[in-house]
C-alpha positions, 0 to 999 in steps of 0.5 A, spaced: 620 583 397 619 575 399 612 574 400 610 580 396 604 579 392 602 582 385 597 587 388 602 589 393 607 590 388 603 595 384 600 598 390 593 597 388 588 593 392 586 586 391 581 586 386 578 580 381 577 585 375 583 590 374 583 596 371 588 595 366 588 602 363 590 605 370 595 600 371 600 601 365 603 607 367 605 604 374 607 598 370 612 602 366 614 606 372 616 599 375 619 596 369 624 602 369 625 602 377 627 594 377 630 594 370 637 590 371 641 595 366 640 600 372 644 595 377 650 593 372 654 596 377 651 594 383 652 589 388 651 581 386 645 582 391 642 588 388 643 585 381 639 578 383 634 582 387 633 587 381 632 580 376 627 577 381 623 584 382 623 584 374 621 577 373 615 578 378 613 584 375 612 581 368 608 575 371 604 580 375 603 584 368 601 578 364 596 576 370 593 582 370 592 582 362 587 576 363 581 577 367 581 569 368 588 569 370 587 575 375 581 571 378 585 565 379 591 569 382 586 572 387 583 565 389 590 562 390 592 568 394 585 566 398 587 559 399 581 557 395 584 554 389 590 550 388 593 548 381 591 542 378 585 541 383 580 536 381 574 541 381 567 538 381 562 542 377 554 541 377 551 536 373 546 541 370 552 545 367 556 538 365 550 536 361 549 543 357 557 542 355 556 535 353 550 537 348 554 543 346 560 538 345 555 533 341 553 538 336 560 540 335 562 533 333 556 533 328 559 539 325 562 537 318 565 544 316 565 551 319 561 552 326 554 554 326 552 561 328 547 558 333 552 554 336 557 560 338 550 564 340 549 558 345 556 558 348 555 566 349 548 565 352 551 560 357 557 564 358 552 570 360 548 565 364 554 563 368 557 570 369 550 573 371 550 571 378 558 573 380 558 579 376 557 584 382 562 580 386 567 580 380 566 587 379 565 590 386 570 585 390 573 589 396 578 586 400 575 584 407 568 585 405 567 580 400 565 573 403 569 566 402 562 564 400 562 569 394 569 567 392 567 560 392 561 562 387 567 566 383 571 559 383 565 555 380 564 561 375 572 560 373 572 553 372 565 553 368 568 558 364 574 554 363 570 549 360 567 554 355 573 557 353 576 550 351 570 549 347 571 556 343 578 554 342 575 547 338 570 552 334 576 556 332 580 550 330 574 548 325 573 555 322 
């Protein structure tokens, strides 16, 4: 159990975009298998292992439910992303985000459709260069350079998600 990653737990290949519909049956199967109630008469060691596996399963499931969290997890597995890392984004992107933030501050009431549309466009722009990598990731074939491009996308998208949350709070 020690050192098992989420993909090994679910017995699926490492991937940046998980097919959640095919994962559901496996999740429920593993939930039953590791559920602590099945180990009430087991040894203390079996009970502890059941709790550990059940907790790991739930963390994995939660991660796989969110594409951004899955990308983050794979980048961490590969040693390419650290928690609380100070990542430097390209100046051009930061300028665009700054312009959007300025427009956001100028808005008195509800956000404009034009601003939301610009955020959607920017998100599509940053995803396009990594789309094939994210959707076609193959362990051992996808290069570190490609994964670093995905890392750049991940951090850019975090910025855009923050702006989206601000917009949602204004609506």
